[in-house]
Backbone as JSON Lines, residues from 0, in Angstrom:
{"i":0,"aa":"M","n":[12.66,54.9,22.14],"ca":[12.69,54.83,20.7],"c":[12.59,56.23,20.07]}
{"i":1,"aa":"V","n":[11.7,57.06,20.63],"ca":[11.52,58.41,20.13],"c":[12.8,59.22,20.35]}
{"i":2,"aa":"D","n":[13.45,59.03,21.47],"ca":[14.68,59.74,21.79],"c":[15.78,59.4,20.79]}
{"i":3,"aa":"V","n":[15.89,58.16,20.38],"ca":[16.9,57.74,19.4],"c":[16.61,58.38,18.04]}
{"i":4,"aa":"A","n":[15.37,58.4,17.63],"ca":[14.99,59.0,16.36],"c":[15.32,60.49,16.36]}
{"i":5,"aa":"R","n":[15.06,61.15,17.48],"ca":[15.37,62.58,17.6],"c":[16.87,62.83,17.51]}
{"i":6,"aa":"R","n":[17.64,62.0,18.16],"ca":[19.09,62.14,18.13],"c":[19.64,61.9,16.72]}
{"i":7,"aa":"V","n":[19.09,60.93,16.01],"ca":[19.53,60.66,14.63],"c":[19.21,61.86,13.74]}
{"i":8,"aa":"K","n":[18.03,62.43,13.89],"ca":[17.65,63.61,13.1],"c":[18.58,64.79,13.41]}
{"i":9,"aa":"L","n":[18.89,64.97,14.69],"ca":[19.77,66.07,15.1],"c":[21.17,65.86,14.53]}
{"i":10,"aa":"L","n":[21.66,64.64,14.59],"ca":[22.98,64.33,14.04],"c":[23.0,64.56,12.53]}
{"i":11,"aa":"A","n":[21.97,64.14,11.84],"ca":[21.88,64.32,10.39],"c":[21.85,65.81,10.04]}
{"i":12,"aa":"A","n":[21.09,66.58,10.79],"ca":[21.01,68.02,10.54],"c":[22.36,68.69,10.79]}
{"i":13,"aa":"T","n":[23.04,68.28,11.83],"ca":[24.36,68.83,12.15],"c":[25.37,68.52,11.06]}
{"i":14,"aa":"L","n":[25.37,67.29,10.59],"ca":[26.29,66.9,9.52],"c":[25.99,67.64,8.22]}
{"i":15,"aa":"L","n":[24.71,67.82,7.91],"ca":[24.33,68.56,6.7],"c":[24.78,70.01,6.8]}
{"i":16,"aa":"A","n":[24.61,70.62,7.95],"ca":[25.04,72.01,8.14],"c":[26.55,72.13,8.02]}
{"i":17,"aa":"A","n":[27.27,71.2,8.59],"ca":[28.74,71.23,8.5],"c":[29.21,71.04,7.07]}
{"i":18,"aa":"A","n":[28.54,70.18,6.33],"ca":[28.92,69.96,4.94],"c":[28.66,71.19,4.09]}
{"i":19,"aa":"S","n":[27.55,71.89,4.34],"ca":[27.26,73.08,3.54],"c":[28.22,74.22,3.86]}
{"i":20,"aa":"V","n":[28.66,74.34,5.1],"ca":[29.63,75.37,5.47],"c":[30.97,75.09,4.82]}
{"i":21,"aa":"S","n":[31.4,73.84,4.85],"ca":[32.7,73.51,4.27],"c":[32.68,73.58,2.75]}
{"i":22,"aa":"A","n":[31.51,73.5,2.13],"ca":[31.41,73.57,0.68],"c":[31.41,75.01,0.17]}
{"i":23,"aa":"A","n":[31.21,75.98,1.04],"ca":[31.19,77.38,0.63],"c":[32.58,77.8,0.16]}
{"i":24,"aa":"P","n":[32.63,78.59,-0.92],"ca":[33.94,79.02,-1.42],"c":[34.67,79.88,-0.38]}
{"i":25,"aa":"A","n":[35.95,79.7,-0.31],"ca":[36.77,80.44,0.64],"c":[37.13,81.81,0.06]}
{"i":26,"aa":"T","n":[37.22,82.79,0.93],"ca":[37.66,84.12,0.53],"c":[39.15,84.04,0.19]}
{"i":27,"aa":"Q","n":[39.51,84.68,-0.92],"ca":[40.9,84.67,-1.37],"c":[41.33,86.1,-1.66]}
{"i":28,"aa":"T","n":[42.64,86.28,-1.8],"ca":[43.2,87.57,-2.2],"c":[43.86,87.39,-3.55]}
{"i":29,"aa":"F","n":[43.5,88.28,-4.48],"ca":[44.04,88.26,-5.84],"c":[44.78,89.56,-6.09]}
{"i":30,"aa":"T","n":[45.89,89.52,-6.78],"ca":[46.65,90.71,-7.11],"c":[46.79,90.8,-8.62]}
{"i":31,"aa":"G","n":[46.57,92.0,-9.15],"ca":[46.68,92.21,-10.58],"c":[46.36,93.66,-10.91]}
{"i":32,"aa":"V","n":[46.1,93.91,-12.18],"ca":[45.81,95.26,-12.67],"c":[44.35,95.34,-13.09]}
{"i":33,"aa":"V","n":[43.68,96.41,-12.67],"ca":[42.3,96.62,-13.1],"c":[42.33,97.11,-14.55]}
{"i":34,"aa":"S","n":[41.7,96.34,-15.41],"ca":[41.63,96.68,-16.83],"c":[40.18,96.48,-17.27]}
{"i":35,"aa":"D","n":[39.97,96.51,-18.56],"ca":[38.66,96.19,-19.1],"c":[38.81,94.92,-19.93]}
{"i":36,"aa":"E","n":[37.7,94.25,-20.18],"ca":[37.76,92.96,-20.86],"c":[38.32,93.04,-22.27]}
{"i":37,"aa":"I","n":[38.19,94.16,-22.95],"ca":[38.7,94.3,-24.32],"c":[40.22,94.45,-24.3]}
{"i":38,"aa":"C","n":[40.71,95.4,-23.52],"ca":[42.15,95.67,-23.48],"c":[42.92,94.57,-22.76]}
{"i":39,"aa":"A","n":[42.27,93.86,-21.85],"ca":[42.95,92.76,-21.17],"c":[43.34,91.68,-22.18]}
{"i":40,"aa":"K","n":[42.54,91.53,-23.22],"ca":[42.82,90.52,-24.25],"c":[43.71,91.06,-25.36]}
{"i":41,"aa":"N","n":[43.53,92.33,-25.71],"ca":[44.2,92.89,-26.89],"c":[45.28,93.93,-26.59]}
{"i":42,"aa":"G","n":[45.3,94.46,-25.39],"ca":[46.28,95.49,-25.04],"c":[45.75,96.89,-25.3]}
{"i":43,"aa":"H","n":[46.17,97.83,-24.47],"ca":[45.73,99.22,-24.61],"c":[46.28,99.87,-25.87]}
{"i":44,"aa":"A","n":[47.46,99.46,-26.31],"ca":[48.07,100.08,-27.49],"c":[47.21,99.9,-28.73]}
{"i":45,"aa":"K","n":[46.55,98.78,-28.84],"ca":[45.69,98.53,-30.01],"c":[44.42,99.37,-29.97]}
{"i":46,"aa":"M","n":[43.89,99.61,-28.77],"ca":[42.65,100.38,-28.65],"c":[42.91,101.88,-28.72]}
{"i":47,"aa":"Q","n":[43.98,102.34,-28.08],"ca":[44.36,103.76,-28.05],"c":[43.16,104.66,-27.73]}
{"i":48,"aa":"M","n":[42.48,104.34,-26.63],"ca":[41.3,105.1,-26.24],"c":[41.63,106.23,-25.26]}
{"i":49,"aa":"G","n":[42.91,106.44,-24.99],"ca":[43.3,107.51,-24.08],"c":[44.79,107.53,-23.91]}
{"i":50,"aa":"P","n":[45.32,108.59,-23.32],"ca":[46.77,108.73,-23.17],"c":[47.4,107.79,-22.14]}
{"i":51,"aa":"T","n":[46.57,107.24,-21.24],"ca":[47.08,106.33,-20.21],"c":[46.25,105.05,-20.22]}
{"i":52,"aa":"D","n":[46.77,104.01,-19.57],"ca":[46.02,102.77,-19.45],"c":[44.72,102.99,-18.67]}
{"i":53,"aa":"A","n":[44.77,103.84,-17.66],"ca":[43.58,104.14,-16.87],"c":[42.5,104.81,-17.73]}
{"i":54,"aa":"A","n":[42.9,105.8,-18.52],"ca":[41.95,106.5,-19.39],"c":[41.38,105.56,-20.44]}
{"i":55,"aa":"C","n":[42.22,104.7,-20.99],"ca":[41.78,103.74,-22.0],"c":[40.77,102.77,-21.39]}
{"i":56,"aa":"T","n":[41.07,102.28,-20.2],"ca":[40.16,101.35,-19.53],"c":[38.8,101.99,-19.3]}
{"i":57,"aa":"K","n":[38.8,103.19,-18.75],"ca":[37.53,103.88,-18.47],"c":[36.76,104.16,-19.75]}
{"i":58,"aa":"A","n":[37.47,104.54,-20.82],"ca":[36.81,104.82,-22.09],"c":[36.2,103.55,-22.69]}
{"i":59,"aa":"C","n":[36.91,102.44,-22.59],"ca":[36.37,101.18,-23.13],"c":[35.11,100.76,-22.38]}
{"i":60,"aa":"V","n":[35.09,100.98,-21.08],"ca":[33.9,100.64,-20.29],"c":[32.75,101.58,-20.66]}
{"i":61,"aa":"L","n":[33.04,102.88,-20.73],"ca":[32.0,103.87,-21.0],"c":[31.5,103.81,-22.44]}
{"i":62,"aa":"L","n":[32.42,103.78,-23.4],"ca":[32.05,103.9,-24.81],"c":[31.76,102.57,-25.52]}
{"i":63,"aa":"H","n":[32.37,101.51,-25.05],"ca":[32.22,100.22,-25.73],"c":[31.44,99.19,-24.9]}
{"i":64,"aa":"G","n":[31.02,99.57,-23.71],"ca":[30.26,98.66,-22.87],"c":[31.06,97.51,-22.31]}
{"i":65,"aa":"A","n":[32.38,97.68,-22.25],"ca":[33.24,96.63,-21.7],"c":[33.03,96.57,-20.18]}
{"i":66,"aa":"S","n":[33.44,95.47,-19.59],"ca":[33.36,95.29,-18.14],"c":[34.75,95.37,-17.53]}
{"i":67,"aa":"Y","n":[34.8,95.84,-16.28],"ca":[36.07,95.85,-15.56],"c":[36.46,94.42,-15.21]}
{"i":68,"aa":"V","n":[37.76,94.14,-15.31],"ca":[38.32,92.83,-14.98],"c":[39.59,93.03,-14.18]}
{"i":69,"aa":"L","n":[40.04,91.95,-13.56],"ca":[41.35,91.94,-12.92],"c":[42.25,91.09,-13.8]}
{"i":70,"aa":"Q","n":[43.36,91.68,-14.24],"ca":[44.31,90.96,-15.09],"c":[45.54,90.62,-14.27]}
{"i":71,"aa":"D","n":[45.77,89.33,-14.14],"ca":[46.91,88.82,-13.37],"c":[47.78,88.05,-14.36]}
{"i":72,"aa":"G","n":[48.69,88.75,-15.0],"ca":[49.49,88.11,-16.05],"c":[48.59,87.78,-17.22]}
{"i":73,"aa":"K","n":[48.5,86.49,-17.55],"ca":[47.65,86.07,-18.67],"c":[46.24,85.7,-18.22]}
{"i":74,"aa":"T","n":[46.01,85.64,-16.92],"ca":[44.7,85.28,-16.39],"c":[43.84,86.53,-16.25]}
{"i":75,"aa":"I","n":[42.61,86.43,-16.75],"ca":[41.66,87.55,-16.7],"c":[40.46,87.1,-15.88]}
{"i":76,"aa":"Y","n":[40.19,87.83,-14.8],"ca":[39.07,87.51,-13.93],"c":[37.98,88.58,-14.07]}
{"i":77,"aa":"P","n":[36.78,88.23,-14.51],"ca":[35.68,89.19,-14.47],"c":[35.41,89.56,-13.01]}
{"i":78,"aa":"L","n":[34.97,90.79,-12.78],"ca":[34.69,91.27,-11.43],"c":[33.19,91.47,-11.26]}
{"i":79,"aa":"S","n":[32.64,90.97,-10.17],"ca":[31.2,91.08,-9.93],"c":[30.79,92.53,-9.69]}
{"i":80,"aa":"D","n":[31.63,93.29,-9.03],"ca":[31.34,94.69,-8.73],"c":[31.92,95.54,-9.85]}
{"i":81,"aa":"Q","n":[31.1,96.33,-10.5],"ca":[31.57,97.16,-11.6],"c":[31.68,98.63,-11.21]}
{"i":82,"aa":"K","n":[31.42,98.97,-9.94],"ca":[31.55,100.36,-9.48],"c":[32.9,100.6,-8.8]}
{"i":83,"aa":"K","n":[33.29,99.72,-7.88],"ca":[34.55,99.89,-7.15],"c":[35.77,99.93,-8.07]}
{"i":84,"aa":"P","n":[35.85,99.1,-9.1],"ca":[37.06,99.08,-9.93],"c":[37.35,100.37,-10.68]}
{"i":85,"aa":"E","n":[36.33,101.18,-10.95],"ca":[36.54,102.41,-11.73],"c":[37.61,103.3,-11.09]}
{"i":86,"aa":"A","n":[37.61,103.41,-9.79],"ca":[38.58,104.26,-9.09],"c":[40.0,103.72,-9.2]}
{"i":87,"aa":"F","n":[40.14,102.45,-9.58],"ca":[41.46,101.81,-9.65],"c":[41.86,101.43,-11.08]}
{"i":88,"aa":"A","n":[41.16,101.96,-12.07],"ca":[41.45,101.63,-13.47],"c":[42.93,101.85,-13.78]}
{"i":89,"aa":"G","n":[43.56,100.84,-14.38],"ca":[44.96,100.94,-14.76],"c":[45.95,100.75,-13.63]}
{"i":90,"aa":"Q","n":[45.47,100.53,-12.42],"ca":[46.35,100.4,-11.26],"c":[46.5,98.94,-10.82]}
{"i":91,"aa":"K","n":[47.63,98.67,-10.17],"ca":[47.83,97.37,-9.55],"c":[47.07,97.37,-8.23]}
{"i":92,"aa":"V","n":[46.28,96.32,-8.02],"ca":[45.42,96.26,-6.85],"c":[45.45,94.89,-6.2]}
{"i":93,"aa":"K","n":[44.89,94.87,-5.0],"ca":[44.64,93.62,-4.28],"c":[43.13,93.53,-4.15]}
{"i":94,"aa":"V","n":[42.55,92.44,-4.67],"ca":[41.11,92.21,-4.6],"c":[40.87,91.06,-3.63]}
{"i":95,"aa":"V","n":[40.0,91.28,-2.67],"ca":[39.61,90.23,-1.75],"c":[38.19,89.82,-2.12]}
{"i":96,"aa":"G","n":[38.0,88.51,-2.28],"ca":[36.68,88.01,-2.64],"c":[36.69,86.51,-2.83]}
{"i":97,"aa":"T","n":[35.62,86.01,-3.39],"ca":[35.52,84.57,-3.65],"c":[35.47,84.34,-5.15]}
{"i":98,"aa":"L","n":[36.13,83.28,-5.57],"ca":[36.19,82.92,-6.98],"c":[35.08,81.94,-7.3]}
{"i":99,"aa":"D","n":[34.27,82.27,-8.3],"ca":[33.23,81.36,-8.76],"c":[33.91,80.33,-9.67]}
{"i":100,"aa":"P","n":[33.91,79.06,-9.28],"ca":[34.63,78.06,-10.07],"c":[34.06,77.83,-11.47]}
{"i":101,"aa":"K","n":[32.79,78.13,-11.65],"ca":[32.17,77.92,-12.97],"c":[32.49,79.06,-13.94]}
{"i":102,"aa":"T","n":[32.33,80.29,-13.47],"ca":[32.51,81.45,-14.36],"c":[33.9,82.06,-14.28]}
{"i":103,"aa":"K","n":[34.68,81.68,-13.27],"ca":[36.01,82.25,-13.0],"c":[35.93,83.73,-12.65]}
{"i":104,"aa":"A","n":[34.75,84.19,-12.24],"ca":[34.56,85.58,-11.83],"c":[34.85,85.7,-10.34]}
{"i":105,"aa":"I","n":[35.38,86.86,-9.97],"ca":[35.63,87.14,-8.56],"c":[34.43,87.93,-8.02]}
{"i":106,"aa":"H","n":[33.83,87.41,-6.96],"ca":[32.79,88.14,-6.25],"c":[33.49,89.03,-5.25]}
{"i":107,"aa":"V","n":[33.55,90.32,-5.55],"ca":[34.4,91.29,-4.86],"c":[33.86,91.65,-3.48]}
{"i":108,"aa":"D","n":[34.74,91.53,-2.48],"ca":[34.47,92.05,-1.15],"c":[35.12,93.42,-1.0]}
{"i":109,"aa":"S","n":[36.37,93.54,-1.45],"ca":[37.08,94.81,-1.35],"c":[38.18,94.9,-2.4]}
{"i":110,"aa":"I","n":[38.55,96.14,-2.7],"ca":[39.65,96.42,-3.63],"c":[40.51,97.5,-2.99]}
{"i":111,"aa":"A","n":[41.83,97.3,-3.04],"ca":[42.76,98.3,-2.51],"c":[43.98,98.37,-3.41]}
{"i":112,"aa":"A","n":[44.5,99.57,-3.56],"ca":[45.71,99.77,-4.37],"c":[46.89,99.09,-3.71]}
{"i":113,"aa":"V","n":[47.78,98.56,-4.53],"ca":[49.02,97.97,-4.05],"c":[50.1,99.01,-4.18]}
{"i":114,"aa":"K","n":[50.84,99.24,-3.12],"ca":[51.87,100.28,-3.16],"c":[53.21,99.7,-3.44]}
């Protein structure tokens, strides 16, 4: 009887572990342009914070407290990491990470320029 109870507990624990692993968000690759949340919505031409999109993006983050985002057409993804994107401001990039389904933010694992 004790052996059966132990086996049931072990099976339940195994199933619970498998369910939690399968429920974890999958790593995805996203492609777009690193911008800031203000210009992603309104465009760099309206802000005119610098001579290039990269300069405008950096200025909006520094001077207006905007956050770096990934802009993929009309979709804007907030980025969890606010240090890595600075080097890629205004550039087309590939971001690897997981998408938070509630906030639509990308939890960044890596960022690389697209050539």
